[in-house]
PDB file of N, CA, C and O in Angstrom:
ATOM      1  N   MET A   1      27.088  11.768  55.417  1.00  0.00           N
ATOM      2  CA  MET A   1      27.236  11.254  54.090  1.00  0.00           C
ATOM      3  C   MET A   1      27.129  12.391  53.079  1.00  0.00           C
ATOM      4  O   MET A   1      26.241  13.238  53.184  1.00  0.00           O
ATOM      5  N   THR A   2      28.016  12.410  52.122  1.00  0.00           N
ATOM      6  CA  THR A   2      27.995  13.480  51.129  1.00  0.00           C
ATOM      7  C   THR A   2      27.157  13.066  49.924  1.00  0.00           C
ATOM      8  O   THR A   2      27.028  11.887  49.595  1.00  0.00           O
ATOM      9  N   LYS A   3      26.607  14.067  49.297  1.00  0.00           N
ATOM     10  CA  LYS A   3      25.782  13.811  48.121  1.00  0.00           C
ATOM     11  C   LYS A   3      26.687  13.569  46.920  1.00  0.00           C
ATOM     12  O   LYS A   3      27.697  14.248  46.735  1.00  0.00           O
ATOM     13  N   TRP A   4      26.302  12.586  46.109  1.00  0.00           N
ATOM     14  CA  TRP A   4      27.073  12.269  44.920  1.00  0.00           C
ATOM     15  C   TRP A   4      26.794  13.320  43.858  1.00  0.00           C
ATOM     16  O   TRP A   4      25.640  13.655  43.591  1.00  0.00           O
ATOM     17  N   THR A   5      27.841  13.830  43.263  1.00  0.00           N
ATOM     18  CA  THR A   5      27.678  14.782  42.167  1.00  0.00           C
ATOM     19  C   THR A   5      28.427  14.247  40.954  1.00  0.00           C
ATOM     20  O   THR A   5      29.527  13.711  41.090  1.00  0.00           O
ATOM     21  N   PRO A   6      27.838  14.387  39.766  1.00  0.00           N
ATOM     22  CA  PRO A   6      28.510  13.871  38.570  1.00  0.00           C
ATOM     23  C   PRO A   6      29.750  14.688  38.255  1.00  0.00           C
ATOM     24  O   PRO A   6      29.801  15.890  38.514  1.00  0.00           O
ATOM     25  N   LYS A   7      30.742  14.025  37.698  1.00  0.00           N
ATOM     26  CA  LYS A   7      31.995  14.687  37.359  1.00  0.00           C
ATOM     27  C   LYS A   7      31.988  15.219  35.924  1.00  0.00           C
ATOM     28  O   LYS A   7      32.891  15.956  35.531  1.00  0.00           O
ATOM     29  N   HIS A   8      30.985  14.851  35.154  1.00  0.00           N
ATOM     30  CA  HIS A   8      30.883  15.325  33.768  1.00  0.00           C
ATOM     31  C   HIS A   8      29.404  15.481  33.419  1.00  0.00           C
ATOM     32  O   HIS A   8      28.522  14.978  34.114  1.00  0.00           O
ATOM     33  N   GLU A   9      29.165  16.196  32.319  1.00  0.00           N
ATOM     34  CA  GLU A   9      27.785  16.426  31.901  1.00  0.00           C
ATOM     35  C   GLU A   9      27.189  15.164  31.283  1.00  0.00           C
ATOM     36  O   GLU A   9      27.897  14.335  30.712  1.00  0.00           O
ATOM     37  N   ALA A  10      25.888  15.042  31.411  1.00  0.00           N
ATOM     38  CA  ALA A  10      25.194  13.905  30.803  1.00  0.00           C
ATOM     39  C   ALA A  10      25.200  14.064  29.286  1.00  0.00           C
ATOM     40  O   ALA A  10      25.103  15.181  28.778  1.00  0.00           O
ATOM     41  N   PRO A  11      25.313  12.957  28.565  1.00  0.00           N
ATOM     42  CA  PRO A  11      25.296  13.057  27.100  1.00  0.00           C
ATOM     43  C   PRO A  11      23.900  13.422  26.597  1.00  0.00           C
ATOM     44  O   PRO A  11      22.904  13.245  27.299  1.00  0.00           O
ATOM     45  N   GLU A  12      23.850  13.927  25.381  1.00  0.00           N
ATOM     46  CA  GLU A  12      22.567  14.249  24.756  1.00  0.00           C
ATOM     47  C   GLU A  12      21.778  12.960  24.551  1.00  0.00           C
ATOM     48  O   GLU A  12      22.370  11.917  24.277  1.00  0.00           O
ATOM     49  N   PRO A  13      20.459  13.013  24.679  1.00  0.00           N
ATOM     50  CA  PRO A  13      19.663  11.798  24.460  1.00  0.00           C
ATOM     51  C   PRO A  13      19.700  11.379  22.989  1.00  0.00           C
ATOM     52  O   PRO A  13      19.772  12.217  22.090  1.00  0.00           O
ATOM     53  N   LEU A  14      19.650  10.084  22.769  1.00  0.00           N
ATOM     54  CA  LEU A  14      19.633   9.570  21.404  1.00  0.00           C
ATOM     55  C   LEU A  14      18.233   9.726  20.840  1.00  0.00           C
ATOM     56  O   LEU A  14      17.259   9.326  21.478  1.00  0.00           O
ATOM     57  N   GLU A  15      18.123  10.293  19.674  1.00  0.00           N
ATOM     58  CA  GLU A  15      16.835  10.441  19.017  1.00  0.00           C
ATOM     59  C   GLU A  15      16.834   9.578  17.760  1.00  0.00           C
ATOM     60  O   GLU A  15      17.652   9.757  16.858  1.00  0.00           O
ATOM     61  N   GLY A  16      15.914   8.659  17.728  1.00  0.00           N
ATOM     62  CA  GLY A  16      15.762   7.811  16.551  1.00  0.00           C
ATOM     63  C   GLY A  16      14.350   7.947  16.028  1.00  0.00           C
ATOM     64  O   GLY A  16      13.635   8.881  16.392  1.00  0.00           O
ATOM     65  N   ASN A  17      13.948   7.031  15.183  1.00  0.00           N
ATOM     66  CA  ASN A  17      12.594   7.036  14.663  1.00  0.00           C
ATOM     67  C   ASN A  17      11.692   6.369  15.692  1.00  0.00           C
ATOM     68  O   ASN A  17      11.426   5.170  15.617  1.00  0.00           O
ATOM     69  N   VAL A  18      11.229   7.154  16.645  1.00  0.00           N
ATOM     70  CA  VAL A  18      10.464   6.638  17.773  1.00  0.00           C
ATOM     71  C   VAL A  18       9.119   6.089  17.313  1.00  0.00           C
ATOM     72  O   VAL A  18       8.664   5.068  17.829  1.00  0.00           O
ATOM     73  N   VAL A  19       8.482   6.743  16.359  1.00  0.00           N
ATOM     74  CA  VAL A  19       7.173   6.291  15.883  1.00  0.00           C
ATOM     75  C   VAL A  19       7.289   4.890  15.282  1.00  0.00           C
ATOM     76  O   VAL A  19       6.443   4.035  15.545  1.00  0.00           O
ATOM     77  N   ALA A  20       8.317   4.650  14.487  1.00  0.00           N
ATOM     78  CA  ALA A  20       8.506   3.330  13.885  1.00  0.00           C
ATOM     79  C   ALA A  20       8.798   2.273  14.944  1.00  0.00           C
ATOM     80  O   ALA A  20       8.328   1.141  14.835  1.00  0.00           O
ATOM     81  N   THR A  21       9.555   2.627  15.950  1.00  0.00           N
ATOM     82  CA  THR A  21       9.876   1.687  17.017  1.00  0.00           C
ATOM     83  C   THR A  21       8.631   1.282  17.786  1.00  0.00           C
ATOM     84  O   THR A  21       8.411   0.096  18.034  1.00  0.00           O
ATOM     85  N   ILE A  22       7.813   2.258  18.165  1.00  0.00           N
ATOM     86  CA  ILE A  22       6.591   1.971  18.916  1.00  0.00           C
ATOM     87  C   ILE A  22       5.595   1.210  18.049  1.00  0.00           C
ATOM     88  O   ILE A  22       4.924   0.297  18.530  1.00  0.00           O
ATOM     89  N   THR A  23       5.496   1.579  16.780  1.00  0.00           N
ATOM     90  CA  THR A  23       4.584   0.886  15.864  1.00  0.00           C
ATOM     91  C   THR A  23       5.005  -0.575  15.697  1.00  0.00           C
ATOM     92  O   THR A  23       4.166  -1.475  15.714  1.00  0.00           O
ATOM     93  N   GLY A  24       6.299  -0.801  15.538  1.00  0.00           N
ATOM     94  CA  GLY A  24       6.802  -2.172  15.416  1.00  0.00           C
ATOM     95  C   GLY A  24       6.502  -3.009  16.649  1.00  0.00           C
ATOM     96  O   GLY A  24       6.077  -4.159  16.534  1.00  0.00           O
ATOM     97  N   GLY A  25       6.719  -2.447  17.813  1.00  0.00           N
ATOM     98  CA  GLY A  25       6.419  -3.159  19.054  1.00  0.00           C
ATOM     99  C   GLY A  25       4.937  -3.457  19.203  1.00  0.00           C
ATOM    100  O   GLY A  25       4.559  -4.527  19.679  1.00  0.00           O
ATOM    101  N   THR A  26       4.097  -2.510  18.798  1.00  0.00           N
ATOM    102  CA  THR A  26       2.649  -2.697  18.873  1.00  0.00           C
ATOM    103  C   THR A  26       2.210  -3.826  17.948  1.00  0.00           C
ATOM    104  O   THR A  26       1.371  -4.648  18.317  1.00  0.00           O
ATOM    105  N   ILE A  27       2.774  -3.864  16.756  1.00  0.00           N
ATOM    106  CA  ILE A  27       2.446  -4.942  15.815  1.00  0.00           C
ATOM    107  C   ILE A  27       2.853  -6.294  16.382  1.00  0.00           C
ATOM    108  O   ILE A  27       2.115  -7.270  16.251  1.00  0.00           O
ATOM    109  N   VAL A  28       4.024  -6.359  17.012  1.00  0.00           N
ATOM    110  CA  VAL A  28       4.486  -7.616  17.612  1.00  0.00           C
ATOM    111  C   VAL A  28       3.513  -8.081  18.692  1.00  0.00           C
ATOM    112  O   VAL A  28       3.179  -9.265  18.749  1.00  0.00           O
ATOM    113  N   TRP A  29       3.054  -7.169  19.549  1.00  0.00           N
ATOM    114  CA  TRP A  29       2.099  -7.545  20.601  1.00  0.00           C
ATOM    115  C   TRP A  29       0.806  -8.098  20.013  1.00  0.00           C
ATOM    116  O   TRP A  29       0.296  -9.116  20.483  1.00  0.00           O
ATOM    117  N   PHE A  30       0.268  -7.429  18.980  1.00  0.00           N
ATOM    118  CA  PHE A  30      -0.975  -7.902  18.369  1.00  0.00           C
ATOM    119  C   PHE A  30      -0.781  -9.233  17.641  1.00  0.00           C
ATOM    120  O   PHE A  30      -1.669 -10.085  17.670  1.00  0.00           O
ATOM    121  N   VAL A  31       0.362  -9.421  16.995  1.00  0.00           N
ATOM    122  CA  VAL A  31       0.639 -10.706  16.337  1.00  0.00           C
ATOM    123  C   VAL A  31       0.720 -11.817  17.377  1.00  0.00           C
ATOM    124  O   VAL A  31       0.173 -12.899  17.169  1.00  0.00           O
ATOM    125  N   LEU A  32       1.392 -11.562  18.486  1.00  0.00           N
ATOM    126  CA  LEU A  32       1.463 -12.564  19.548  1.00  0.00           C
ATOM    127  C   LEU A  32       0.077 -12.906  20.088  1.00  0.00           C
ATOM    128  O   LEU A  32      -0.213 -14.067  20.377  1.00  0.00           O
ATOM    129  N   PHE A  33      -0.772 -11.898  20.222  1.00  0.00           N
ATOM    130  CA  PHE A  33      -2.145 -12.140  20.670  1.00  0.00           C
ATOM    131  C   PHE A  33      -2.880 -13.039  19.678  1.00  0.00           C
ATOM    132  O   PHE A  33      -3.524 -14.009  20.078  1.00  0.00           O
ATOM    133  N   LEU A  34      -2.787 -12.721  18.383  1.00  0.00           N
ATOM    134  CA  LEU A  34      -3.493 -13.503  17.367  1.00  0.00           C
ATOM    135  C   LEU A  34      -2.955 -14.925  17.245  1.00  0.00           C
ATOM    136  O   LEU A  34      -3.718 -15.856  16.987  1.00  0.00           O
ATOM    137  N   VAL A  35      -1.651 -15.096  17.428  1.00  0.00           N
ATOM    138  CA  VAL A  35      -1.052 -16.433  17.360  1.00  0.00           C
ATOM    139  C   VAL A  35      -1.525 -17.298  18.531  1.00  0.00           C
ATOM    140  O   VAL A  35      -1.727 -18.502  18.374  1.00  0.00           O
ATOM    141  N   GLN A  36      -1.698 -16.692  19.684  1.00  0.00           N
ATOM    142  CA  GLN A  36      -2.101 -17.451  20.870  1.00  0.00           C
ATOM    143  C   GLN A  36      -3.606 -17.680  20.954  1.00  0.00           C
ATOM    144  O   GLN A  36      -4.051 -18.569  21.679  1.00  0.00           O
ATOM    145  N   LEU A  37      -4.391 -16.903  20.234  1.00  0.00           N
ATOM    146  CA  LEU A  37      -5.841 -16.988  20.321  1.00  0.00           C
ATOM    147  C   LEU A  37      -6.403 -18.383  20.028  1.00  0.00           C
ATOM    148  O   LEU A  37      -7.331 -18.800  20.720  1.00  0.00           O
ATOM    149  N   PRO A  38      -5.890 -19.129  19.034  1.00  0.00           N
ATOM    150  CA  PRO A  38      -6.432 -20.480  18.802  1.00  0.00           C
ATOM    151  C   PRO A  38      -6.194 -21.451  19.967  1.00  0.00           C
ATOM    152  O   PRO A  38      -6.860 -22.482  20.058  1.00  0.00           O
ATOM    153  N   PHE A  39      -5.262 -21.129  20.843  1.00  0.00           N
ATOM    154  CA  PHE A  39      -4.935 -22.004  21.971  1.00  0.00           C
ATOM    155  C   PHE A  39      -5.587 -21.542  23.270  1.00  0.00           C
ATOM    156  O   PHE A  39      -5.123 -21.870  24.363  1.00  0.00           O
ATOM    157  N   TYR A  40      -6.667 -20.778  23.137  1.00  0.00           N
ATOM    158  CA  TYR A  40      -7.361 -20.219  24.301  1.00  0.00           C
ATOM    159  C   TYR A  40      -7.694 -21.312  25.335  1.00  0.00           C
ATOM    160  O   TYR A  40      -7.464 -21.132  26.531  1.00  0.00           O
ATOM    161  N   GLY A  41      -8.234 -22.434  24.865  1.00  0.00           N
ATOM    162  CA  GLY A  41      -8.611 -23.523  25.771  1.00  0.00           C
ATOM    163  C   GLY A  41      -7.421 -24.087  26.532  1.00  0.00           C
ATOM    164  O   GLY A  41      -7.517 -24.343  27.732  1.00  0.00           O
ATOM    165  N   TRP A  42      -6.310 -24.282  25.848  1.00  0.00           N
ATOM    166  CA  TRP A  42      -5.121 -24.823  26.503  1.00  0.00           C
ATOM    167  C   TRP A  42      -4.615 -23.863  27.574  1.00  0.00           C
ATOM    168  O   TRP A  42      -4.284 -24.271  28.687  1.00  0.00           O
ATOM    169  N   PHE A  43      -4.560 -22.577  27.217  1.00  0.00           N
ATOM    170  CA  PHE A  43      -4.108 -21.580  28.191  1.00  0.00           C
ATOM    171  C   PHE A  43      -5.031 -21.563  29.406  1.00  0.00           C
ATOM    172  O   PHE A  43      -4.568 -21.450  30.541  1.00  0.00           O
ATOM    173  N   ASP A  44      -6.339 -21.675  29.165  1.00  0.00           N
ATOM    174  CA  ASP A  44      -7.311 -21.646  30.256  1.00  0.00           C
ATOM    175  C   ASP A  44      -7.145 -22.865  31.163  1.00  0.00           C
ATOM    176  O   ASP A  44      -7.188 -22.734  32.386  1.00  0.00           O
ATOM    177  N   GLU A  45      -6.956 -24.039  30.580  1.00  0.00           N
ATOM    178  CA  GLU A  45      -6.797 -25.271  31.357  1.00  0.00           C
ATOM    179  C   GLU A  45      -5.536 -25.264  32.208  1.00  0.00           C
ATOM    180  O   GLU A  45      -5.529 -25.812  33.309  1.00  0.00           O
ATOM    181  N   HIS A  46      -4.482 -24.654  31.713  1.00  0.00           N
ATOM    182  CA  HIS A  46      -3.199 -24.684  32.409  1.00  0.00           C
ATOM    183  C   HIS A  46      -2.919 -23.432  33.239  1.00  0.00           C
ATOM    184  O   HIS A  46      -1.827 -23.284  33.788  1.00  0.00           O
ATOM    185  N   GLY A  47      -3.889 -22.540  33.330  1.00  0.00           N
ATOM    186  CA  GLY A  47      -3.716 -21.348  34.160  1.00  0.00           C
ATOM    187  C   GLY A  47      -2.809 -20.292  33.563  1.00  0.00           C
ATOM    188  O   GLY A  47      -2.233 -19.482  34.290  1.00  0.00           O
ATOM    189  N   HIS A  48      -2.675 -20.295  32.244  1.00  0.00           N
ATOM    190  CA  HIS A  48      -1.808 -19.327  31.565  1.00  0.00           C
ATOM    191  C   HIS A  48      -2.596 -18.346  30.716  1.00  0.00           C
ATOM    192  O   HIS A  48      -2.047 -17.768  29.778  1.00  0.00           O
ATOM    193  N   LEU A  49      -3.853 -18.147  31.022  1.00  0.00           N
ATOM    194  CA  LEU A  49      -4.685 -17.261  30.227  1.00  0.00           C
ATOM    195  C   LEU A  49      -4.184 -15.820  30.269  1.00  0.00           C
ATOM    196  O   LEU A  49      -4.455 -15.036  29.359  1.00  0.00           O
ATOM    197  N   TRP A  50      -3.467 -15.481  31.310  1.00  0.00           N
ATOM    198  CA  TRP A  50      -2.939 -14.118  31.432  1.00  0.00           C
ATOM    199  C   TRP A  50      -1.951 -13.807  30.312  1.00  0.00           C
ATOM    200  O   TRP A  50      -1.759 -12.637  29.979  1.00  0.00           O
ATOM    201  N   TRP A  51      -1.312 -14.833  29.716  1.00  0.00           N
ATOM    202  CA  TRP A  51      -0.403 -14.587  28.594  1.00  0.00           C
ATOM    203  C   TRP A  51      -1.143 -13.928  27.443  1.00  0.00           C
ATOM    204  O   TRP A  51      -0.651 -12.984  26.824  1.00  0.00           O
ATOM    205  N   LEU A  52      -2.342 -14.448  27.165  1.00  0.00           N
ATOM    206  CA  LEU A  52      -3.155 -13.918  26.075  1.00  0.00           C
ATOM    207  C   LEU A  52      -3.543 -12.471  26.343  1.00  0.00           C
ATOM    208  O   LEU A  52      -3.417 -11.611  25.471  1.00  0.00           O
ATOM    209  N   TRP A  53      -4.013 -12.212  27.551  1.00  0.00           N
ATOM    210  CA  TRP A  53      -4.482 -10.863  27.887  1.00  0.00           C
ATOM    211  C   TRP A  53      -3.323  -9.880  28.024  1.00  0.00           C
ATOM    212  O   TRP A  53      -3.507  -8.681  27.816  1.00  0.00           O
ATOM    213  N   THR A  54      -2.151 -10.363  28.367  1.00  0.00           N
ATOM    214  CA  THR A  54      -0.982  -9.491  28.414  1.00  0.00           C
ATOM    215  C   THR A  54      -0.627  -8.992  27.015  1.00  0.00           C
ATOM    216  O   THR A  54      -0.284  -7.824  26.836  1.00  0.00           O
ATOM    217  N   CYS A  55      -0.709  -9.875  26.034  1.00  0.00           N
ATOM    218  CA  CYS A  55      -0.428  -9.476  24.653  1.00  0.00           C
ATOM    219  C   CYS A  55      -1.454  -8.463  24.156  1.00  0.00           C
ATOM    220  O   CYS A  55      -1.098  -7.497  23.481  1.00  0.00           O
ATOM    221  N   LEU A  56      -2.735  -8.683  24.493  1.00  0.00           N
ATOM    222  CA  LEU A  56      -3.765  -7.729  24.080  1.00  0.00           C
ATOM    223  C   LEU A  56      -3.555  -6.382  24.761  1.00  0.00           C
ATOM    224  O   LEU A  56      -3.709  -5.339  24.126  1.00  0.00           O
ATOM    225  N   ALA A  57      -3.208  -6.393  26.033  1.00  0.00           N
ATOM    226  CA  ALA A  57      -2.940  -5.139  26.747  1.00  0.00           C
ATOM    227  C   ALA A  57      -1.717  -4.435  26.162  1.00  0.00           C
ATOM    228  O   ALA A  57      -1.718  -3.211  26.028  1.00  0.00           O
ATOM    229  N   GLY A  58      -0.678  -5.186  25.814  1.00  0.00           N
ATOM    230  CA  GLY A  58       0.511  -4.592  25.204  1.00  0.00           C
ATOM    231  C   GLY A  58       0.194  -3.929  23.882  1.00  0.00           C
ATOM    232  O   GLY A  58       0.691  -2.839  23.597  1.00  0.00           O
ATOM    233  N   GLY A  59      -0.634  -4.577  23.064  1.00  0.00           N
ATOM    234  CA  GLY A  59      -1.031  -3.986  21.794  1.00  0.00           C
ATOM    235  C   GLY A  59      -1.877  -2.744  21.977  1.00  0.00           C
ATOM    236  O   GLY A  59      -1.699  -1.750  21.273  1.00  0.00           O
ATOM    237  N   THR A  60      -2.796  -2.804  22.921  1.00  0.00           N
ATOM    238  CA  THR A  60      -3.663  -1.655  23.178  1.00  0.00           C
ATOM    239  C   THR A  60      -2.863  -0.469  23.714  1.00  0.00           C
ATOM    240  O   THR A  60      -3.054   0.663  23.271  1.00  0.00           O
ATOM    241  N   LEU A  61      -1.983  -0.725  24.652  1.00  0.00           N
ATOM    242  CA  LEU A  61      -1.135   0.351  25.171  1.00  0.00           C
ATOM    243  C   LEU A  61      -0.173   0.858  24.092  1.00  0.00           C
ATOM    244  O   LEU A  61       0.204   2.030  24.088  1.00  0.00           O
ATOM    245  N   GLY A  62       0.215  -0.027  23.188  1.00  0.00           N
ATOM    246  CA  GLY A  62       1.057   0.394  22.068  1.00  0.00           C
ATOM    247  C   GLY A  62       0.337   1.384  21.161  1.00  0.00           C
ATOM    248  O   GLY A  62       0.951   2.323  20.653  1.00  0.00           O
ATOM    249  N   LEU A  63      -0.969   1.176  20.955  1.00  0.00           N
ATOM    250  CA  LEU A  63      -1.741   2.138  20.155  1.00  0.00           C
ATOM    251  C   LEU A  63      -1.745   3.509  20.830  1.00  0.00           C
ATOM    252  O   LEU A  63      -1.621   4.537  20.164  1.00  0.00           O
ATOM    253  N   LEU A  64      -1.887   3.514  22.136  1.00  0.00           N
ATOM    254  CA  LEU A  64      -1.809   4.769  22.880  1.00  0.00           C
ATOM    255  C   LEU A  64      -0.419   5.390  22.733  1.00  0.00           C
ATOM    256  O   LEU A  64      -0.288   6.606  22.589  1.00  0.00           O
ATOM    257  N   GLY A  65       0.606   4.556  22.769  1.00  0.00           N
ATOM    258  CA  GLY A  65       1.976   5.035  22.597  1.00  0.00           C
ATOM    259  C   GLY A  65       2.224   5.623  21.222  1.00  0.00           C
ATOM    260  O   GLY A  65       2.915   6.634  21.096  1.00  0.00           O
ATOM    261  N   VAL A  66       1.665   4.999  20.182  1.00  0.00           N
ATOM    262  CA  VAL A  66       1.819   5.532  18.825  1.00  0.00           C
ATOM    263  C   VAL A  66       1.183   6.910  18.740  1.00  0.00           C
ATOM    264  O   VAL A  66       1.775   7.842  18.197  1.00  0.00           O
ATOM    265  N   TRP A  67      -0.023   7.035  19.276  1.00  0.00           N
ATOM    266  CA  TRP A  67      -0.699   8.339  19.281  1.00  0.00           C
ATOM    267  C   TRP A  67       0.153   9.380  20.014  1.00  0.00           C
ATOM    268  O   TRP A  67       0.309  10.505  19.540  1.00  0.00           O
ATOM    269  N   TYR A  68       0.702   8.999  21.169  1.00  0.00           N
ATOM    270  CA  TYR A  68       1.485   9.925  21.979  1.00  0.00           C
ATOM    271  C   TYR A  68       2.751  10.382  21.259  1.00  0.00           C
ATOM    272  O   TYR A  68       3.038  11.578  21.215  1.00  0.00           O
ATOM    273  N   VAL A  69       3.512   9.441  20.694  1.00  0.00           N
ATOM    274  CA  VAL A  69       4.787   9.837  20.071  1.00  0.00           C
ATOM    275  C   VAL A  69       4.556  10.616  18.779  1.00  0.00           C
ATOM    276  O   VAL A  69       5.370  11.467  18.421  1.00  0.00           O
ATOM    277  N   ARG A  70       3.452  10.336  18.071  1.00  0.00           N
ATOM    278  CA  ARG A  70       3.147  11.145  16.883  1.00  0.00           C
ATOM    279  C   ARG A  70       2.816  12.576  17.283  1.00  0.00           C
ATOM    280  O   ARG A  70       3.252  13.525  16.631  1.00  0.00           O
ATOM    281  N   ALA A  71       2.037  12.731  18.365  1.00  0.00           N
ATOM    282  CA  ALA A  71       1.716  14.076  18.847  1.00  0.00           C
ATOM    283  C   ALA A  71       2.981  14.779  19.344  1.00  0.00           C
ATOM    284  O   ALA A  71       3.153  15.980  19.133  1.00  0.00           O
ATOM    285  N   ARG A  72       3.856  14.033  19.998  1.00  0.00           N
ATOM    286  CA  ARG A  72       5.117  14.599  20.494  1.00  0.00           C
ATOM    287  C   ARG A  72       5.986  15.082  19.339  1.00  0.00           C
ATOM    288  O   ARG A  72       6.526  16.187  19.382  1.00  0.00           O
ATOM    289  N   ASP A  73       6.122  14.248  18.302  1.00  0.00           N
ATOM    290  CA  ASP A  73       6.914  14.642  17.142  1.00  0.00           C
ATOM    291  C   ASP A  73       6.322  15.860  16.446  1.00  0.00           C
ATOM    292  O   ASP A  73       7.055  16.745  16.002  1.00  0.00           O
ATOM    293  N   ALA A  74       4.990  15.905  16.351  1.00  0.00           N
ATOM    294  CA  ALA A  74       4.342  17.065  15.723  1.00  0.00           C
ATOM    295  C   ALA A  74       4.603  18.328  16.537  1.00  0.00           C
ATOM    296  O   ALA A  74       4.835  19.392  15.963  1.00  0.00           O
ATOM    297  N   ALA A  75       4.568  18.228  17.863  1.00  0.00           N
ATOM    298  CA  ALA A  75       4.831  19.382  18.714  1.00  0.00           C
ATOM    299  C   ALA A  75       6.283  19.838  18.599  1.00  0.00           C
ATOM    300  O   ALA A  75       6.559  21.037  18.567  1.00  0.00           O
ATOM    301  N   ILE A  76       7.201  18.893  18.539  1.00  0.00           N
ATOM    302  CA  ILE A  76       8.620  19.244  18.405  1.00  0.00           C
ATOM    303  C   ILE A  76       8.866  19.923  17.068  1.00  0.00           C
ATOM    304  O   ILE A  76       9.551  20.943  17.000  1.00  0.00           O
ATOM    305  N   ASN A  77       8.303  19.353  15.998  1.00  0.00           N
ATOM    306  CA  ASN A  77       8.482  19.946  14.672  1.00  0.00           C
ATOM    307  C   ASN A  77       7.819  21.314  14.587  1.00  0.00           C
ATOM    308  O   ASN A  77       8.363  22.223  13.960  1.00  0.00           O
ATOM    309  N   GLY A  78       6.655  21.473  15.206  1.00  0.00           N
ATOM    310  CA  GLY A  78       5.988  22.776  15.224  1.00  0.00           C
ATOM    311  C   GLY A  78       6.798  23.811  15.972  1.00  0.00           C
ATOM    312  O   GLY A  78       6.850  24.976  15.578  1.00  0.00           O
ATOM    313  N   SER A  79       7.428  23.389  17.047  1.00  0.00           N
ATOM    314  CA  SER A  79       8.270  24.295  17.830  1.00  0.00           C
ATOM    315  C   SER A  79       9.495  24.718  17.015  1.00  0.00           C
ATOM    316  O   SER A  79       9.889  25.884  17.037  1.00  0.00           O
ATOM    317  N   ARG A  80      10.085  23.776  16.307  1.00  0.00           N
ATOM    318  CA  ARG A  80      11.252  24.098  15.477  1.00  0.00           C
ATOM    319  C   ARG A  80      10.871  25.042  14.350  1.00  0.00           C
ATOM    320  O   ARG A  80      11.605  25.987  14.060  1.00  0.00           O
ATOM    321  N   ASN A  81       9.725  24.795  13.706  1.00  0.00           N
ATOM    322  CA  ASN A  81       9.281  25.670  12.626  1.00  0.00           C
ATOM    323  C   ASN A  81       8.952  27.063  13.131  1.00  0.00           C
ATOM    324  O   ASN A  81       9.231  28.049  12.448  1.00  0.00           O
ATOM    325  N   GLY A  82       8.362  27.162  14.321  1.00  0.00           N
ATOM    326  CA  GLY A  82       8.053  28.453  14.911  1.00  0.00           C
ATOM    327  C   GLY A  82       9.307  29.237  15.248  1.00  0.00           C
ATOM    328  O   GLY A  82       9.356  30.454  15.070  1.00  0.00           O
ATOM    329  N   ASP A  83      10.331  28.529  15.740  1.00  0.00           N
ATOM    330  CA  ASP A  83      11.600  29.198  16.055  1.00  0.00           C
ATOM    331  C   ASP A  83      12.293  29.678  14.789  1.00  0.00           C
ATOM    332  O   ASP A  83      12.901  30.748  14.784  1.00  0.00           O
ATOM    333  N   ALA A  84      12.207  28.899  13.718  1.00  0.00           N
ATOM    334  CA  ALA A  84      12.864  29.260  12.457  1.00  0.00           C
ATOM    335  C   ALA A  84      12.160  30.449  11.819  1.00  0.00           C
ATOM    336  O   ALA A  84      12.823  31.295  11.219  1.00  0.00           O
ATOM    337  N   GLN A  85      10.847  30.537  11.929  1.00  0.00           N
ATOM    338  CA  GLN A  85      10.107  31.626  11.314  1.00  0.00           C
ATOM    339  C   GLN A  85      10.267  32.935  12.087  1.00  0.00           C
ATOM    340  O   GLN A  85      10.283  34.010  11.489  1.00  0.00           O
ATOM    341  N   SER A  86      10.385  32.847  13.412  1.00  0.00           N
ATOM    342  CA  SER A  86      10.504  34.068  14.207  1.00  0.00           C
ATOM    343  C   SER A  86      11.935  34.612  14.220  1.00  0.00           C
ATOM    344  O   SER A  86      12.156  35.776  14.552  1.00  0.00           O
ATOM    345  N   GLY A  87      12.895  33.776  13.862  1.00  0.00           N
ATOM    346  CA  GLY A  87      14.301  34.183  13.953  1.00  0.00           C
ATOM    347  C   GLY A  87      14.884  34.736  12.738  1.00  0.00           C
ATOM    348  O   GLY A  87      16.059  35.103  12.728  1.00  0.00           O
TER     349      GLY A  87
END
């Protein structure tokens, strides 16, 4: 069997406002958690309590994601500024 090789180069990755995207998703997770919180008893009775905890985990991981992408953007911008100053 021969190895598959691409016939053309991969396109450049799309860069958007990653911080805003992650922040928006994190807010959605926390809102979903807060909306479901008053129905804790119903979720518990019907075996769907994991829905509540999934939303809380999504929001918490989203906070980690916001921290990560902000640090990533700062590193990219610092690298660009360093290249511009040395050149």
